[in-house]
C-alpha positions in Angstrom: 46.6 218.8 -154.3 48.6 221.3 -156.3 49.2 223.3 -153.1 50.8 220.2 -151.5 52.7 219.4 -154.6 54.6 222.7 -154.8 57.5 222.8 -152.3 57.8 226.5 -152.7 54.4 226.8 -151.2 54.1 224.1 -148.5 57.6 224.1 -147.2 57.6 227.8 -146.1 54.1 227.4 -144.6 55.3 224.2 -142.8 58.3 226.0 -141.3 56.2 229.0 -140.3 53.8 226.7 -138.5 56.7 224.9 -136.8 58.3 228.2 -135.7 54.9 229.4 -134.4 54.4 226.1 -132.5 57.9 226.4 -131.0 57.2 230.0 -129.9 53.9 229.0 -128.4 55.3 226.0 -126.4 58.2 228.2 -125.2 55.9 231.0 -124.1 53.7 228.6 -122.1 56.4 226.4 -120.6 59.2 228.9 -120.0 56.5 231.4 -119.2 55.6 229.6 -116.0 59.2 229.2 -114.8 59.8 232.8 -115.5 56.7 233.5 -113.6 57.9 231.5 -110.6 61.0 233.7 -110.5 58.9 236.8 -110.7 57.0 235.8 -107.6 60.2 235.5 -105.5 59.8 238.8 -103.6 56.5 237.6 -102.2 57.8 234.3 -100.8 59.8 233.4 -97.7 63.2 231.7 -97.9 61.8 228.2 -97.4 59.1 228.9 -100.0 61.7 230.1 -102.5 63.5 226.8 -102.2 60.4 224.9 -102.8 59.5 227.2 -105.8 62.9 226.6 -107.3 62.4 222.8 -106.8 59.2 223.0 -108.7 60.9 224.2 -111.9 64.4 222.7 -111.4 63.9 219.6 -113.6 62.1 221.4 -116.4 63.6 224.8 -117.1 66.4 223.5 -119.4 63.9 221.6 -121.5 61.6 224.6 -121.6 64.3 226.9 -123.1 65.1 224.3 -125.8 61.9 225.5 -127.6 63.3 229.0 -127.8 66.5 227.7 -129.4 64.4 225.7 -131.9 62.2 228.7 -132.8 65.2 231.0 -133.4 67.0 228.2 -135.3 64.0 227.8 -137.6 63.9 231.6 -138.1 67.6 231.7 -139.0 67.7 228.8 -141.4 64.3 228.9 -143.0 63.7 232.7 -143.1 67.1 234.3 -143.1 65.9 237.6 -144.5 63.3 237.9 -141.8 65.9 236.8 -139.1 68.2 239.7 -140.1 65.4 242.2 -140.2 63.7 241.2 -136.9 66.9 240.9 -134.9 68.3 244.1 -136.3 65.1 245.9 -135.3 65.0 244.3 -131.8 68.7 244.2 -131.1 68.5 245.9 -127.7 65.6 243.9 -126.2 67.1 240.7 -127.6 70.4 241.5 -125.8 68.5 242.2 -122.6 66.6 238.9 -123.0 69.7 236.9 -123.3 71.3 238.8 -120.4 68.3 238.0 -118.3 68.3 234.3 -119.2 72.0 234.0 -118.5 71.6 235.7 -115.1 68.7 233.3 -114.3 70.8 230.3 -115.2 73.8 231.4 -113.1 71.7 232.4 -110.2 69.8 229.1 -110.3 73.0 227.1 -109.7 74.8 229.5 -107.4 72.0 230.2 -104.9 72.3 226.5 -103.8 76.0 226.3 -103.8 77.0 229.7 -102.5 77.6 230.5 -98.8 74.4 231.1 -96.9 75.1 234.8 -96.5 75.2 235.3 -100.3 72.0 233.3 -100.9 69.7 236.3 -100.8 71.8 238.1 -103.3 71.5 235.2 -105.7 67.7 235.1 -105.0 67.6 238.7 -106.0 69.6 238.0 -109.1 67.2 235.2 -110.1 64.3 237.5 -109.7 66.1 240.3 -111.6 66.9 237.9 -114.5 63.3 236.6 -114.6 62.0 240.2 -114.7 64.5 241.3 -117.4 63.7 238.3 -119.6 59.9 238.8 -119.2 59.9 242.5 -119.8 62.1 242.0 -122.9 59.8 239.4 -124.4 56.8 241.6 -123.8 58.5 244.6 -125.3 59.5 242.6 -128.4 55.9 241.4 -128.8 54.5 244.9 -128.6 57.0 246.3 -131.1 56.3 243.4 -133.4 52.5 244.1 -133.3 53.3 247.7 -134.1 55.3 246.6 -137.2 58.8 246.9 -135.7 58.7 250.7 -136.0 60.5 252.7 -133.4 58.6 255.9 -132.3 57.4 257.3 -129.1 53.9 255.8 -129.6 55.2 252.3 -130.5 57.7 252.3 -127.6 54.9 253.3 -125.2 52.7 250.5 -126.5 55.6 248.0 -126.3 56.4 249.0 -122.8 52.7 248.5 -121.8 52.8 245.1 -123.4 56.0 244.3 -121.5 54.3 245.0 -118.2 51.1 243.0 -119.1 53.1 239.9 -120.4 55.2 240.0 -117.2 52.1 239.9 -115.1 50.7 237.2 -117.3 53.8 235.1 -116.7 53.5 235.6 -113.0 49.9 234.4 -113.3 50.8 231.2 -115.1 53.7 230.7 -112.7 51.3 230.9 -109.7 49.0 228.3 -111.4 52.1 226.0 -111.7 52.9 226.4 -108.0 49.3 225.5 -107.2 50.0 222.1 -108.9 53.4 221.4 -107.6 53.1 222.5 -103.9 50.8 222.1 -101.0 49.9 223.8 -97.7 50.6 227.5 -97.0 52.6 228.0 -100.2 49.8 226.5 -102.3 47.2 228.8 -100.7 49.5 231.8 -101.2 49.8 230.8 -104.9 46.1 230.8 -105.2 46.0 234.4 -104.0 48.8 235.4 -106.5 46.8 233.8 -109.3 43.6 235.7 -108.3 45.5 239.0 -108.6 47.4 238.1 -111.7 44.4 237.2 -113.8 43.8 240.9 -114.2 47.1 241.3 -116.1 46.0 238.5 -118.5 42.7 240.3 -119.2 44.4 243.7 -119.7 47.2 242.4 -121.8 45.0 240.5 -124.2 42.7 243.5 -124.4 45.5 245.9 -125.1 47.0 243.9 -128.0 43.5 243.1 -129.4 42.7 246.8 -129.4 45.9 247.9 -131.0 46.3 245.2 -133.7 43.4 246.3 -136.0 44.4 250.0 -135.5 47.9 249.6 -136.9 46.9 247.6 -140.0 44.0 248.1 -142.4 44.5 244.5 -143.5 44.0 243.3 -139.9 41.0 245.6 -139.5 39.4 243.8 -142.5 40.2 240.4 -141.1 38.8 241.2 -137.7 35.8 243.3 -138.6 35.1 242.5 -142.3 32.5 240.1 -143.4 32.7 237.1 -143.7 36.4 237.1 -142.6 35.4 238.0 -139.0 33.5 234.6 -138.7 36.9 232.8 -138.6 38.1 234.9 -135.7 34.8 234.9 -133.7 35.3 231.7 -131.7 38.6 232.9 -130.2 37.3 235.8 -128.1 34.2 233.8 -127.1 36.4 230.8 -125.9 38.8 233.2 -124.2 36.0 234.9 -122.3 34.6 231.5 -121.2 38.1 230.4 -120.0 38.7 233.6 -118.0 35.2 233.2 -116.4 36.0 229.6 -115.6 39.4 230.7 -114.0 37.7 233.4 -112.0 35.1 230.9 -110.7 37.7 228.1 -110.1 40.2 230.3 -108.2 37.5 231.5 -105.8 37.0 227.9 -104.7 40.6 226.8 -104.4 42.7 225.0 -103.2 40.8 221.8 -102.9 41.8 219.5 -100.0 42.0 216.4 -102.2 44.2 218.2 -104.8 42.2 216.5 -107.5 41.3 219.6 -109.6 44.2 221.9 -108.7 45.7 221.4 -112.2 42.7 223.1 -113.9 43.8 226.7 -113.6 47.1 225.9 -115.2 45.4 224.0 -118.0 43.0 226.9 -118.6 45.8 229.5 -118.5 47.7 227.4 -121.2 44.5 227.4 -123.3 44.1 231.2 -123.0 47.8 231.8 -124.1 47.2 229.4 -127.0 44.0 231.2 -128.1 45.8 234.6 -127.9 48.6 233.2 -130.0 46.2 231.8 -132.6 44.6 235.2 -132.8 48.0 236.9 -133.5 48.8 234.2 -136.1 45.5 234.7 -137.9 46.0 238.4 -137.8 49.5 238.6 -139.3 49.4 235.6 -141.7 51.0 235.4 -144.3 53.5 238.0 -143.0 56.5 237.1 -141.0 57.4 240.8 -140.6 54.1 242.7 -140.3 53.2 244.5 -143.6 56.7 244.2 -144.9 57.7 240.6 -145.6 55.7 237.4 -146.2 56.8 234.0 -145.2 57.2 233.2 -148.9 59.3 236.2 -149.7 61.6 235.6 -146.6 61.9 231.8 -147.1 65.1 230.0 -148.2 65.2 228.2 -151.5 62.9 225.1 -151.6 66.0 222.8 -152.0 67.5 224.1 -148.8 64.2 224.0 -147.0 63.7 220.4 -148.0 67.1 219.4 -146.5 66.3 221.3 -143.3 62.9 219.6 -143.2 64.5 216.2 -143.2 66.7 217.2 -140.2 63.6 218.6 -138.5 61.9 215.3 -138.7 64.6 213.9 -136.5 65.2 216.9 -134.2 61.6 217.8 -133.4 60.5 214.4 -132.1 63.6 214.2 -130.0 62.8 217.5 -128.3 59.2 216.5 -127.8 60.3 213.2 -126.3 62.9 214.8 -124.0 60.4 217.4 -122.8 57.6 214.8 -122.2 60.0 212.5 -120.4 61.1 215.2 -118.1 57.6 216.1 -117.1 56.6 212.5 -116.7 59.6 211.5 -114.5 59.2 214.6 -112.2 55.4 214.6 -112.0 53.8 215.1 -108.6 54.6 217.5 -105.8 58.0 219.3 -105.8 60.5 217.9 -103.3 63.6 219.5 -101.8 66.1 220.4 -104.5 69.6 219.1 -103.7 72.9 218.9 -105.6 74.4 216.0 -103.6 
């Protein structure tokens, strides 16, 4: 009860949890629409139009979660915000550039003259690739403690590739849900290949995390701390085996179970995120700054908390409404 009665304790923890939740939701939701863009080179012109239609009603709502996460970092943990963004200035710049390029291309590919459409398709793919690689690089560098060296940059580059392939995998699973016919069958083939990137990416980060931190080594391999982590790799392995089995039997003619690979992929991403959160807690900057050291004053956090009680349900409702209204198979996307 004392823990809950002290705002200096529960408010930083609450905002850290909200920021983590926002990042997780963003990675899953915007991850699939980035993945759809990454798959553009493997699709025909007509298939690209249908792929765009499958994410058209959702991508704005998806990116709202990134804005929320960065907003929480800025107002609740300003010291960490300055340290993290200073260390990651270049990949953050490339991320924003990629997201801007995606947004512009999304609109202009429909409205531009037909002879320029392929250029905007290429720009949409390039923006998706740039944003995905930037996010993966930032994740890798964060795992390595935000230190710039040849070794950390090499690991971050490897993570960038794996996360990009992971996004293309979850994007393919989304296309399986939202389309039918030849494009759906093609998406199943994409997902069968992309699952290897998910396996390798999770394996690489899992192998590196305990090596860069004695504290994480103790959490993962010490006794009895390792008992808390044990269910995560077991569940992840089970989900990957399920995906492998399911994708070998898809797509189903009645379309009844074609949503299951996407649901399993979301669960794998969530388990991987929980593993990272368990590993780095209570640090917001690995081995350098805890959430309690980086947090704003309790009085300021309480005011922000009241605002969050209004903003967060609004974002959740807006996102849920978008997915409910535009459920079902993707139709032709028009701007009439």
